[in-house]
N, C-alpha and C positions, 0 to 999 in steps of 0.2 A: 620428908628431911628434917632433920635435926635444926634449930637454932635458927628459927625463921623469926627473929625478933626486931619488931618494928613500932614505928608510932605513926597513926593517921589520923587524918581530922575528918575524911569520908571514906566510905565505900570505895569510889573512885581511887582515891591515893591509896587504900590499900590495896586494892588489885595491882597498880603501878609497881609499887615497892616489892609485895610478894613473887610477882611474875619476874621484875628483875633480879630475885634473889634465885627462883628457877632455873631463869636462863644464862647466869653465872655458872651456875654449879652442873648444866645439863649439855651435851653434845647438841640436844634438839628439842625444841618443843613444838607442839603442833595443836592450835584450837580444834577442839571438837566440838560435835554437839549433843546436847543433855541425850537425845534418842541413841546414840554412837555408845556414849558410855555406858547405858542402861543394856543393852544389848551385849554388853562383855561379860561372859558366863562367869569369869572368876569370882571369888568373894570379894567382899567390900572391907577392908578393915580400916578404924579410925587411928588418926593418928595421935601419936603419944604427948603432943604439945597443945591438944584440942583444951585439956582442961586447965593449962596453963594461962591460954588465949584466952578462954573465958573469966577467970581472974582477973587479968590485966584490963579487961573493958570497961570503962569508965575511971579506972582508976590513973590508968599509965598510958592510955589511949582510947580515943573517941570511935574507932573502927580497928574489926581484926578480922580473922579468917579461924572457920573451922574446917578442916581437911579431912576428907575421906580416898582412898586410894586403893587400886586394882592391879596385882601382878600381870603383866603381861608376857607372851613370848620375848625372846631374844633380849631378855633387861629392859625392855621398858614397863613404864608405868602408866596408868589413867588416873589422873585426879579428878575429885570432885569437890570443888571450894565453897564453901558457904560466908559470904562475907555479912556481917552483921555490925550494926552500929549504936549508940545509946540511943538512939532516937525509935529503936525498935525496929529500921529499915532492914532488907535483906537483898541479898542478889547471889545467883548462884554461875560459878565458871568453871567450864571443863577443857581439860586438856591431856594431853601424851607427851612424855620427857624420856628422852635415853639418858638416863645418869651419865655423868662424866665420873669414871672409875679413880680417875687420877687426882682429883678435886678434893683437897685437904682444908678441913674447917680451919 
């Protein structure tokens, strides 16, 4: 999803802020385990904002996300989010959303 801009001082804060954005723009959000994401056969795509988020890290924010996704049946999208911070810490997060077609940025 475009325009997920936020500032965060920690990975935990980045995760909360990004989840809030996705929940606002989606009809549903379901957490999944890494193994379930990996078993999904559809090809993985890199989010177009990743390079922008990497450039912002350490300048505009202390933590950010690098997102990957897979399109699923019936309009669902599975996400693999890698959170990173300026200290070199990393954490992965996995979830499936049903985007809200009526959401307008």
